[in-house]
C-alpha positions in Angstrom: -16.0 -72.5 10.2 -19.0 -71.2 8.2 -19.1 -67.5 7.4 -21.2 -65.4 9.8 -24.7 -64.6 8.9 -25.5 -61.0 7.8 -27.5 -60.3 10.9 -24.6 -61.2 13.2 -21.8 -59.7 11.2 -21.7 -56.5 13.4 -21.1 -58.8 16.4 -18.1 -60.4 14.7 -16.8 -57.0 13.7 -17.2 -55.7 17.3 -15.2 -58.5 18.8 -12.4 -58.3 16.2 -8.9 -57.3 17.2 -6.4 -55.2 15.3 -2.7 -55.5 15.8 0.2 -53.6 14.2 1.9 -55.3 11.2 5.4 -53.9 10.7 6.4 -53.4 7.0 9.9 -52.2 6.2 9.9 -50.2 3.0 13.2 -49.7 1.2 12.6 -46.3 -0.4 14.9 -43.3 -0.2 12.1 -40.9 -0.8 9.8 -42.2 2.0 12.8 -42.7 4.3 13.9 -39.1 3.8 10.4 -37.7 4.4 10.1 -39.8 7.6 13.4 -38.8 9.1 12.9 -35.1 8.1 9.5 -34.9 9.8 10.9 -36.6 12.9 13.8 -34.1 13.0 11.5 -31.1 12.7 9.2 -32.4 15.5 12.2 -33.0 17.8 13.7 -29.5 16.9 10.3 -27.9 17.7 10.0 -29.6 21.1 13.6 -29.1 22.1 14.0 -25.6 20.8 10.6 -24.0 21.4 8.7 -26.0 23.9 11.5 -26.9 26.3 14.2 -24.1 25.9 12.1 -21.1 24.9 8.8 -21.7 26.6 10.3 -23.7 29.5 7.5 -26.3 29.5 9.4 -28.3 32.0 8.6 -25.8 34.7 5.6 -25.2 37.1 4.5 -21.6 36.6 2.9 -19.2 39.0 1.0 -16.5 37.1 -0.5 -14.9 40.2 1.6 -11.9 41.2 1.0 -9.9 44.4 2.3 -6.4 44.1 2.4 -3.0 45.9 3.4 0.3 44.3 4.5 3.5 46.1 5.3 6.6 44.0 6.8 10.0 44.7 7.2 13.0 42.4 9.7 15.8 43.0 10.5 19.0 41.1 10.3 22.8 41.0 8.1 24.6 38.4 7.1 28.1 37.4 3.6 29.0 36.4 1.7 32.4 36.2 4.5 34.2 38.0 4.7 31.8 40.9 7.4 29.2 41.8 5.7 25.9 42.7 7.3 23.2 44.8 6.1 19.8 45.8 3.6 21.0 48.3 1.9 23.2 45.6 1.4 20.6 42.9 1.1 17.4 45.1 -2.1 18.1 47.1 -4.3 21.1 46.7 -5.2 22.5 50.1 -8.6 24.0 50.9 -8.6 27.8 51.1 -11.0 29.5 53.5 -11.0 32.9 55.1 -11.3 36.5 54.1 -9.0 36.7 51.2 -9.5 35.5 47.7 -8.0 32.2 46.7 -4.4 32.2 45.6 -3.1 31.7 42.1 -3.3 28.3 40.5 -1.5 25.3 42.1 -0.6 22.1 40.5 -1.8 19.1 42.4 -0.9 15.5 41.8 -4.3 13.8 41.9 -5.2 10.2 41.9 -8.4 8.8 40.4 -9.7 12.2 39.3 -12.4 12.3 36.6 -11.2 12.6 33.0 -12.7 14.3 30.0 -15.5 16.7 30.8 -16.2 15.5 34.3 -17.9 17.8 36.8 -16.4 19.6 39.7 -15.3 17.9 42.9 -15.7 18.9 46.5 -13.1 20.2 49.0 -10.2 17.9 49.3 -11.6 15.4 46.8 -8.4 15.3 44.8 -6.6 12.3 46.4 -2.9 12.7 47.4 0.1 11.2 45.6 1.7 7.9 46.5 -0.4 5.3 44.6 0.0 3.5 41.3 -2.2 6.0 39.4 -1.4 9.8 39.6 -1.7 12.9 37.6 0.9 15.7 37.0 -1.1 18.8 36.1 0.6 20.9 33.4 -2.1 23.5 32.5 -5.1 25.1 34.3 -8.1 27.2 33.3 -9.4 29.1 36.4 -12.9 30.6 36.9 -12.6 32.6 40.2 -15.1 34.0 42.6 -18.1 32.0 41.5 -21.3 32.4 43.5 -24.8 31.0 43.3 -27.1 33.2 41.2 -28.4 33.9 37.7 -26.2 35.0 34.8 -25.9 34.7 31.0 -24.6 31.4 29.6 -21.3 31.6 27.9 -21.6 28.8 25.3 -22.1 29.8 21.7 -25.1 27.5 21.1 -27.1 29.5 23.7 -26.9 32.8 21.8 -30.4 34.3 21.4 -32.4 37.3 20.3 -35.6 36.8 22.2 -37.0 34.7 25.0 -38.6 32.2 22.7 -35.0 31.2 21.5 -34.3 29.9 25.1 -37.5 27.9 25.4 -38.0 24.4 24.2 -34.3 23.6 24.7 -32.8 21.1 27.2 -33.5 22.5 30.7 -29.8 22.1 31.7 -26.5 23.3 30.3 -22.9 22.7 31.1 -23.0 25.5 33.7 -26.6 25.6 35.2 -30.3 25.4 34.6 -32.1 27.6 31.9 -34.6 30.1 33.1 -36.2 30.7 29.7 -35.1 34.4 29.5 -32.8 36.0 26.9 -30.5 38.6 28.5 -27.5 40.7 27.4 -24.1 39.0 27.7 -22.2 42.1 26.8 -22.9 45.3 24.9 -23.5 43.5 21.6 -24.4 39.9 22.4 -27.4 38.3 24.1 -27.5 34.7 25.5 -29.9 32.6 27.5 -30.0 33.1 31.2 -29.0 30.3 33.6 -29.3 29.7 37.3 -26.1 28.2 38.9 -22.6 29.1 39.7 -21.9 32.5 38.2 -20.0 33.7 36.2 -20.0 30.5 34.1 -16.7 28.9 33.0 -15.1 29.9 29.7 -12.7 27.1 28.8 -11.7 28.3 25.3 -9.1 30.8 26.5 -5.4 30.2 25.8 -3.3 29.6 28.9 0.4 28.7 29.3 1.8 25.3 29.9 4.2 24.4 32.7 7.0 22.9 30.7 9.3 22.6 33.7 7.4 19.4 34.5 9.5 17.7 31.9 12.4 17.6 34.4 10.4 16.4 37.4 11.5 13.0 38.7 9.4 10.0 39.6 10.5 7.5 42.2 8.8 4.1 42.0 9.0 1.5 44.8 7.6 -1.8 43.7 7.5 -5.0 45.8 6.2 -8.3 44.4 5.5 -11.8 45.7 4.8 -15.1 44.0 2.7 -17.0 46.5 3.1 -20.5 45.0 6.9 -20.4 45.6 6.9 -17.9 48.5 9.3 -15.7 46.5 9.5 -12.0 47.3 11.6 -9.2 45.8 11.6 -5.4 45.3 12.8 -3.2 42.5 15.3 -1.4 44.7 19.0 -2.1 44.6 20.5 -4.3 47.3 21.1 -2.9 50.7 24.3 -0.7 51.1 23.9 1.1 47.7 21.6 4.0 49.0 24.0 6.7 47.8 24.0 5.2 44.2 20.2 5.1 44.3 20.0 8.8 44.9 22.2 9.7 42.0 20.9 7.3 39.3 18.5 8.1 36.6 16.7 5.4 34.5 18.1 4.7 31.1 16.9 1.7 29.0 20.5 0.7 28.2 22.9 2.3 30.7 20.8 2.0 33.9 17.8 -0.2 33.1 17.2 -1.0 36.8 17.2 2.5 38.3 13.8 3.2 39.9 14.0 7.0 39.5 12.7 8.2 36.2 12.6 11.6 34.5 9.1 12.5 33.3 10.4 13.8 30.0 12.2 10.4 29.4 9.0 8.5 30.2 7.0 10.6 27.6 9.8 10.2 25.0 10.1 6.4 25.5 6.3 6.2 25.1 6.7 7.7 21.7 5.1 11.1 22.6 6.1 14.8 22.4 6.2 16.4 25.9 5.0 20.0 24.9 2.0 18.6 22.9 1.1 16.1 25.6 1.4 18.7 28.3 -1.0 21.0 26.5 -3.8 18.5 25.8 -3.2 15.9 28.5 -3.0 12.2 28.1 -2.6 8.8 29.8 0.7 7.0 29.9 1.4 3.5 31.2 4.6 2.5 33.0 4.7 -1.3 32.8 7.0 -3.2 35.2 7.4 -6.8 34.1 8.7 -9.6 36.4 9.4 -12.8 34.4 11.5 -14.9 36.7 13.2 -18.3 36.3 13.5 -19.5 39.8 15.8 -22.3 38.8 18.5 -19.6 38.8 19.8 -17.5 41.7 17.7 -14.9 43.5 19.7 -12.1 41.9 18.7 -13.0 38.4 15.0 -12.1 38.9 15.0 -8.5 37.7 12.3 -6.1 36.7 11.8 -4.8 33.1 10.4 -1.4 32.4 8.4 -0.4 29.3 6.3 2.6 28.4 3.2 3.2 26.3 0.3 5.5 25.8 -3.0 4.1 27.0 -5.7 6.5 26.0 -7.3 5.8 22.6 -5.5 7.2 19.6 -6.3 4.4 17.2 -9.0 6.5 15.4 -8.1 9.8 13.9 -9.4 12.2 15.0 -9.8 10.6 18.4 -13.0 11.5 20.2 -12.4 13.7 23.3 -8.6 13.7 22.9 -6.3 14.3 25.9 -7.0 14.2 29.6 -8.5 16.8 31.9 -10.7 17.1 35.0 -12.3 19.7 37.1 -12.1 20.5 40.8 -13.2 23.4 43.0 -12.0 25.2 46.1 -14.7 26.7 48.3 -14.5 29.7 50.7 -16.7 32.4 52.3 -16.5 36.1 52.0 -16.9 38.4 55.0 -20.6 39.0 54.0 -21.2 35.3 54.5 -21.7 34.3 50.8 -20.2 31.1 49.7 -17.9 31.3 46.8 -15.5 29.0 44.9 -12.7 28.9 42.4 -13.4 26.4 39.6 -10.3 24.8 38.0 -10.2 22.9 34.8 -6.9 21.0 34.9 -5.0 19.4 32.0 -2.3 17.0 32.8 -0.5 13.7 32.2 -1.8 10.7 34.0 0.6 7.9 34.8 -0.6 4.3 35.4 2.0 2.0 36.9 1.1 -1.5 35.8 2.8 -4.6 37.3 2.7 -8.0 35.6 4.8 -11.1 35.6 5.1 -14.9 36.2 7.6 -17.2 37.7 8.6 -20.7 36.8 10.4 -23.6 38.6 11.3 -27.1 37.5 8.6 -29.7 38.0 8.6 -33.4 37.3 4.9 -33.5 36.2 5.1 -31.0 33.3 8.4 -32.5 32.3 7.0 -36.0 31.9 3.8 -34.7 30.2 5.7 -32.7 27.6 8.3 -35.5 27.1 5.6 -38.0 26.4 3.9 -35.5 24.0 7.2 -35.1 22.1 7.7 -38.8 21.6 4.0 -39.3 20.7 4.2 -36.5 18.1 7.0 -38.3 16.3 4.4 -40.7 15.0 3.2 -37.9 12.7 6.0 -38.9 10.4 4.6 -42.4 10.0 1.1 -41.1 9.2 2.6 -38.8 6.5 4.7 -41.5 5.0 1.6 -43.9 4.9 -0.3 -41.2 3.0 2.5 -40.9 0.5 2.9 -44.7 0.0 -0.9 -45.4 -0.3 -1.6 -42.6 -2.7 1.3 -41.2 -4.6 4.1 -43.7 -5.1 4.2 -46.5 -7.6 3.2 -49.9 -6.2 0.6 -48.4 -3.9 -1.7 -51.3 -4.4 1.1 -53.7 -3.6 1.8 -51.8 -0.4 -1.8 -51.9 0.6 -1.9 -55.6 0.1 1.0 -56.1 2.4 0.0 -53.6 5.0 -3.7 -54.5 5.5 -4.4 -58.2 6.1 -7.5 -59.9 7.6 -7.0 -63.2 9.4 -9.9 -65.3 10.8 -9.9 -68.6 12.6 -10.4 -71.5 10.2 -10.3 -69.2 7.2 -8.1 -71.6 5.2 -10.3 -74.7 5.8 -13.4 -72.7 4.9 -11.8 -71.9 1.5 -11.2 -75.6 0.9 -7.4 -75.3 1.2 -5.3 -78.1 2.5 -2.6 -77.9 5.1 0.1 -77.4 2.5 -1.7 -74.7 0.7 -2.6 -72.9 3.9 1.1 -73.2 4.9 2.3 -71.6 1.7 -0.6 -69.2 1.2 -1.3 -70.9 -2.1 -4.8 -70.8 -3.5 -6.5 -71.3 -6.7 -6.5 -67.6 -7.4 -2.8 -67.2 -6.8 -1.6 -69.0 -9.9 1.0 -70.9 -7.9 1.3 -74.6 -7.4 3.3 -76.6 -5.0 4.0 -80.1 -3.7 3.8 -81.0 0.0 5.5 -83.7 2.0 4.1 -84.7 5.3 6.9 -85.3 7.9 7.0 -87.2 11.1 4.9 -85.6 13.9 2.4 -84.1 11.5 4.7 -81.3 10.2 4.3 -80.3 6.6 7.2 -79.4 4.3 6.2 -77.5 1.1 8.2 -77.5 -2.1 7.0 -74.8 -4.4 7.1 -75.2 -8.1 7.9 -72.5 -10.6 5.0 -70.2 -11.1 3.1 -70.1 -14.3 4.7 -68.1 -17.0 8.3 -68.9 -15.8 8.9 -70.8 -19.0 11.8 -70.4 -21.3 11.6 -67.6 -23.8 11.3 -70.0 -26.7 8.0 -71.7 -27.5 7.6 -75.4 -27.6 10.3 -76.1 -25.1 9.6 -78.7 -22.5 10.2 -78.2 -18.9 11.8 -81.0 -16.9 9.7 -82.1 -14.0 11.1 -81.2 -10.6 12.6 -84.2 -8.8 10.5 -85.7 -6.0 11.5 -84.5 -2.6 13.4 -86.8 -0.4 11.5 -88.1 2.5 13.7 -88.2 5.6 13.7 -91.3 7.7 11.6 -91.5 10.8 13.3 -89.8 13.7 15.7 -87.9 11.5 15.0 -84.1 11.4 14.2 -82.7 8.0 16.8 -80.4 6.5 15.8 -76.7 6.3 13.9 -75.7 3.2 15.9 -73.6 0.8 14.6 -70.1 0.3 12.5 -69.2 -2.7 14.8 -68.0 -5.5 13.5 -66.4 -8.7 14.3 -68.7 -11.5 16.4 -67.3 -14.4 14.3 -65.6 -17.0 11.1 -65.4 -14.8 8.6 -62.9 -16.2 6.9 -61.5 -13.1 4.9 -63.5 -10.6 8.1 -64.0 -8.4 7.8 -62.1 -5.2 10.9 -60.3 -4.0 9.6 -59.9 -0.5 11.4 -61.5 2.3 10.0 -62.3 5.8 12.2 -61.6 8.7 12.5 -63.7 11.8 10.1 -61.3 13.7 6.5 -62.3 13.3 4.6 -60.0 11.0 7.6 -58.0 9.7 8.1 -57.7 5.9 10.6 -55.8 3.9 9.5 -54.3 0.6 11.8 -53.0 -2.1 10.1 -50.2 -4.0 
C-alpha cells in the first residue's frame, strides 16, 4: 500500500484508531509511586468524601424556620423598679401629667446609629427573631415646637453672620440665621424645631441588672425535601425540667433558656462595656442533621458572635442606639413630647442548617469518580518513566507503536521478516521455513556482535532447520535465549500470552 499523499494525510490521521498497549514495568521505584498515589486517592475518597462530607447522601439546604423569643427579668433604673411591662413595650402617655421616668422597651427593627425619632407606638413589641434590650437612655423632656438656641458646639457664634451661609438644617431643627444667647456667657445659632434641643453628651447610668435577664428561644424547623420537622424544645413530659434549666455549652447545651450575661460572655464581650455603648450580637442555631440516624439524633447547636463591625480600629459609629419619642398634650392644648435616645444590646437569632439522607445517585457518582481518579497514579508514573528514569527512550519505543495495514509489504519485507519484526535497520538476521498451510516458522540467528571475545575465531554455521513432513504439526519454536557472551543487542523483553502486553525489566 503506497504511503498517503501529503494532501490527504489529515484524512488518514482523522480516521486512525488508538488502543491501549499494556506494558508491565518491573521497577520498585515506579511500582512504589504507583501504589502510594493510589493509596492516597483511596484514603481521600473514603476518609474525606464519604465519611466526613457524606457525599453518598442527598442534601436539603433549604431550611424553613420560625423563631419566638421572650425576655424576663427585673431591673432598677433612676430610682424605679422596672418589670417586663416596662422594658418590653413602651406605652404611649397622654393626659394632663408629664411623662413618667424612663422605661426600657424591647424593640424590634428600631433604627440604629443616629437615626431620627419615631412616632407613637413605632417601637415594635418583643417576640421576633430580632429584638433590643435597652440598657441606657438619655431623655429630653417637655419638648415643644418653637425657636431656641442650638446646643451643638459647632453652631457657637458671636454675630448673625456666623449663622448665615451654613447648611440650613441641623441635628435638631432649621437655622433661622440669628445668633442668640444660649446662657449667660455663650451664644449659639437659633433654630426652629422641637425645643429645647437634645444634649446627648451627658453621663447617665447603665442598667447592669439586665445581665441577669433570661431569654427563652422557641425555634421550629422543617426540611421540605424530606418532610422532616423538629423543635429545639425538650420532648413532651419534661416541662418542669425546662423551667429550671439554664444554657451552658458543656453541661446543658440543649437548654433553650439563656442568661443574657452568658450570651455576651460567650460572644467574647464585656457586659458593662457593651451595655454602655450598645452593640449587636448574633445567636446562631445550627441544624446539621443526618437523617440516616434516628429522629432524636437531630439536635440544635448554639453559637454566639458579635455582628456589628469591629474589624477597623477605631470603628466608625461604634455601638448601637436609636431614638423614639412619646407625645402628649398639656392642658393648654400644646403638643409636647419626650425624646429618648436609647442605648442597648440588639440580639439577632440566626437559624441555619442542612439535612442529608442516603441516595443511590450521589453514591454511584462519587464511587465512579473515586475509581476514575485512581488513574492519576498511572499518569504520574508515565511522566517519571518517560522523563526521569534510565531507559526512558527504550520505554517510549515499547509504549508508543504505530501500525498500519500493509506497512511491512510497503517496506519491502518478506513474510518471515514481518513475522519477526526483522528489518534492514535492526541488525538482526534470520532464516525462515515455510510450513504446510502457508504458515511461516522463523529461526533467528545470533545478532551481530555476538561473537566470541577473541578475534579471528570462526563461528560454526547454524544447522538447517528440520522441515516436518506434510500433515505433521511443527514442534513449537524455542524461545529466544541470549547466547553466552553476548555484547548487547539481545532483548530481554518477553511477550505474554495476552495480545499487546509486554514486560520490561528496568
